[in-house]
GUGU-38538 format. One record per residue (C-alpha): residue in one letter; x, y, z. Coordinates in steps of 0.5 Angstrom, whole numbers, padded with zeros to 4 digits, always signed. Layout:
! residues N
AXYZ;...
END
This chain:
! residues 330
M+0016+0051+0100;L+0014+0045+0095;Q+0007+0047+0092;T+0003+0042+0088;K+0006+0045+0081;D+0012+0041+0083;I+0009+0034+0083;A+0009+0030+0077;I+0004+0025+0077;V+0006+0019+0073;I+0001+0014+0070;L+0005+0008+0067;N+0000+0004+0062;W+0000-0002+0058;N-0006-0003+0054;G-0010+0000+0059;K-0015+0005+0055;A-0021+0003+0059;L-0017+0004+0065;L-0015+0011+0063;E-0022+0013+0060;Q-0025+0011+0067;F-0020+0014+0072;L-0016+0019+0069;P-0021+0024+0069;S-0021+0024+0077;V-0014+0025+0077;I-0014+0031+0072;N-0020+0034+0076;H-0017+0033+0083;S-0010+0035+0082;D-0010+0042+0082;D-0003+0045+0078;A+0000+0038+0078;I+0004+0036+0072;I+0000+0029+0069;Y+0004+0024+0065;V+0002+0018+0062;A+0008+0013+0061;D+0006+0008+0056;N+0010+0001+0056;A+0009+0000+0048;S+0002-0001+0048;T-0001-0005+0042;D-0008-0002+0043;D-0010+0005+0042;S-0008+0008+0049;V-0003+0013+0046;S-0008+0016+0041;F-0014+0016+0046;V-0010+0020+0051;S-0007+0025+0046;E-0014+0026+0043;H-0018+0027+0049;F-0013+0029+0054;P-0009+0034+0050;N-0006+0037+0057;V-0003+0030+0059;V+0004+0029+0057;L+0006+0023+0054;I+0012+0019+0055;Q+0013+0013+0050;N+0017+0007+0052;V+0020+0003+0047;E+0018-0004+0050;N+0014-0007+0056;G+0019-0007+0061;G+0014-0008+0066;Y+0013-0004+0072;A+0020-0003+0074;K+0024-0002+0068;G+0018+0002+0065;Y+0018+0007+0071;N+0026+0008+0070;E+0026+0009+0063;A+0020+0014+0064;L+0022+0018+0070;K+0029+0020+0066;H+0024+0025+0062;V+0021+0028+0068;K+0024+0034+0072;E+0019+0036+0077;P+0022+0035+0084;L+0016+0031+0087;L+0014+0024+0083;C+0008+0021+0084;L+0008+0014+0081;L+0000+0012+0080;N-0003+0006+0078;S-0008+0007+0072;D-0013+0004+0076;I-0014+0009+0082;E-0019+0014+0083;V-0016+0020+0087;T-0021+0024+0091;E-0021+0032+0092;N-0015+0035+0096;W-0011+0029+0096;L-0005+0032+0094;Q-0005+0038+0100;A-0004+0033+0106;I+0002+0030+0102;I+0005+0037+0100;S+0004+0039+0107;E+0008+0033+0110;F+0014+0034+0105;N+0014+0041+0107;S+0014+0040+0115;N+0019+0035+0115;E+0025+0035+0110;N+0028+0028+0112;T+0021+0025+0109;A+0023+0022+0102;I+0017+0017+0101;I+0010+0018+0102;Q+0004+0013+0101;P-0004+0016+0102;K-0009+0011+0105;I-0011+0006+0100;L-0018+0004+0100;D-0022-0002+0095;Y-0025+0002+0089;K-0030-0004+0089;N-0031-0004+0097;K-0030+0003+0099;S-0031+0002+0106;H-0025-0003+0107;F-0018-0002+0105;E-0015-0005+0099;Y-0010-0011+0099;A-0004-0007+0096;G-0001-0002+0101;A-0008-0001+0105;A-0005+0004+0111;G+0002+0003+0110;G+0007-0003+0109;F+0012-0007+0114;I+0016-0013+0113;D+0017-0019+0118;K+0024-0022+0119;Y+0023-0027+0113;G+0021-0022+0108;Y+0013-0023+0109;P+0010-0016+0107;Y+0004-0014+0111;C+0000-0007+0112;R-0004-0004+0117;G-0011-0006+0115;R-0009-0012+0111;I-0005-0018+0114;F-0005-0024+0108;D-0012-0024+0106;T-0015-0021+0112;I-0018-0014+0110;E-0020-0009+0115;E-0026-0004+0115;D-0024+0003+0115;N-0027+0006+0121;G-0022+0012+0121;Q-0017+0008+0126;Y-0011+0009+0121;N-0013+0017+0120;D-0006+0018+0122;T+0001+0020+0120;R+0007+0016+0122;T+0013+0012+0119;I+0012+0006+0116;F+0017+0001+0112;W+0015+0001+0105;A+0010+0005+0101;S+0005+0001+0096;G+0007+0002+0089;A+0000+0003+0087;C+0001+0010+0089;L+0008+0012+0092;F+0010+0019+0092;I+0018+0020+0092;K+0023+0026+0092;N+0026+0026+0085;D+0033+0027+0087;V+0032+0021+0092;F+0029+0016+0087;K+0035+0018+0082;S+0040+0017+0088;L+0038+0010+0089;K+0038+0009+0082;G+0031+0007+0081;F+0027+0001+0081;D+0031-0006+0080;E+0029-0008+0073;A+0030-0015+0075;Y+0024-0015+0079;F+0020-0014+0073;A+0014-0013+0077;H+0011-0014+0084;M+0015-0012+0091;E+0020-0007+0087;E+0017-0002+0091;I+0019-0006+0098;D+0026-0007+0095;L+0026+0001+0094;C+0024+0003+0100;W+0028-0002+0104;R+0034+0001+0100;A+0032+0008+0102;F+0031+0006+0109;N+0039+0003+0109;A+0041+0010+0106;N+0037+0013+0112;Y+0031+0016+0108;I+0024+0016+0112;T+0018+0013+0109;I+0011+0016+0112;Y+0004+0014+0111;V-0001+0020+0111;G-0008+0018+0113;T-0011+0024+0111;S-0010+0023+0104;T-0015+0018+0100;V-0015+0014+0094;Y-0019+0008+0091;H-0015+0002+0088;V-0018-0003+0084;G-0013-0008+0085;G-0011-0014+0080;A-0013-0010+0074;T-0006-0012+0070;L-0005-0018+0074;N-0010-0021+0079;N-0009-0026+0084;T-0011-0032+0080;N-0005-0032+0076;P+0000-0036+0077;K+0005-0031+0074;K+0004-0026+0080;T+0005-0032+0085;Y+0012-0033+0081;L+0014-0026+0081;N+0012-0025+0089;F+0016-0031+0091;R+0022-0030+0087;N+0022-0022+0088;S+0021-0023+0096;L+0028-0028+0096;F+0031-0022+0092;T+0029-0017+0097;L+0032-0021+0103;V+0039-0023+0100;K+0040-0015+0098;N+0037-0012+0104;A+0037-0016+0110;D+0042-0016+0116;T+0048-0020+0117;N+0043-0026+0119;W+0040-0026+0111;A+0043-0033+0109;F+0039-0036+0115;R+0033-0032+0114;V+0033-0034+0106;L+0034-0041+0108;F+0028-0041+0113;R+0024-0037+0108;M+0025-0042+0103;L+0022-0048+0107;L+0016-0044+0109;D+0015-0043+0101;G+0016-0051+0101;V+0010-0051+0106;A+0006-0046+0101;A+0007-0051+0095;M+0005-0057+0099;R-0002-0053+0101;F-0003-0051+0093;L-0002-0059+0092;F-0007-0061+0097;Q-0012-0055+0094;L-0011-0058+0087;K-0007-0052+0084;P-0001-0055+0081;A+0000-0049+0077;F+0001-0045+0083;L+0006-0050+0086;F+0010-0050+0079;A+0010-0042+0080;I+0014-0043+0087;L+0019-0048+0084;K+0020-0044+0078;A+0021-0038+0083;H+0026-0042+0087;L+0030-0044+0080;S+0030-0037+0078;F+0033-0034+0085;Y+0038-0039+0084;Y+0040-0037+0078;N+0040-0030+0080;L+0044-0031+0086;P+0051-0029+0084;R+0048-0022+0082;L+0044-0021+0088;L+0050-0022+0092;K+0054-0017+0088;Q+0048-0012+0089;R+0049-0013+0096;K+0056-0012+0097;Q+0055-0005+0093;L+0049-0003+0098;S+0050+0001+0104;K+0048-0003+0110;R+0044-0002+0116;S+0041-0007+0122;G+0034-0010+0119;Y+0028-0007+0120;Y+0022-0012+0123;E+0016-0010+0126;T+0015-0017+0128;N+0019-0024+0128;T+0014-0028+0124;I+0007-0025+0121;V+0006-0032+0119;W+0006-0035+0126;S+0002-0029+0129;Y-0003-0030+0123;F-0004-0037+0122;I-0002-0040+0129;N-0004-0034+0134;K-0010-0032+0130;R-0007-0024+0129;T-0012-0021+0124;Q-0011-0014+0125;F-0004-0009+0126;
END
């Protein structure tokens, strides 16, 4: 039976001393016997010396470069031996007993490989947070959405998602995964750098017959956007590009049509940014498509190497449901 001492909580940090100072104490105070790591992505501030001085029981891992979320975790987790991994953003406040329900779920179902807790907004604690909310799903054109959050519409938490259920993807803001499963999947795809790499990981896990679970009786609060916020065109670039990456690699036999239609929808989004007088975001989408074309041969090679399974889609297109049918709740 797994226990809390079998959990490695790994916090990836890059120039985030202020976040560590604010949020690391809650992790230490509420994580019982779990082993806590800070994996530093070659910070240029004094994050490392701060952790070493003020939190001597936290294990420091120092990466040689800032490889983003994907490579940063891949490198750091080579040094972690505990059977359960918790990949935790540095801008998350955890709550008392948050690990107990997670451990219980892993112990009750040996097929469970990945778990996400309930993620609420640190700045508005009565509402869900954008990144993950109450568990993620994806439509047939690669648009991710969550219980508790569809596009920019966020639900209030009224206990409606206090359940435990199978989901398609778990948020990288707080993602529990068995160490041996992470290694068997060869970790994150480092070409993503950041954003949507957890969806790719969960889709590959699904194709390999692993189960991802949401546990609504475990709660954390996420600031969100502390590293790269929604007003940054780089985030737009990464999200649009990485979504196309994920479709090519993991979708079913109709992947080419899905990608083509998705790119047309991206064009609509680009025009919307143009009419909103946001040219930087329009160019971010164009840049995303150019990068996609450049990477397509590699993606096709990866597709051939991955195990396949029929596509998983909770809905045909969330774009139509949200913008035309006005569906704002899961």
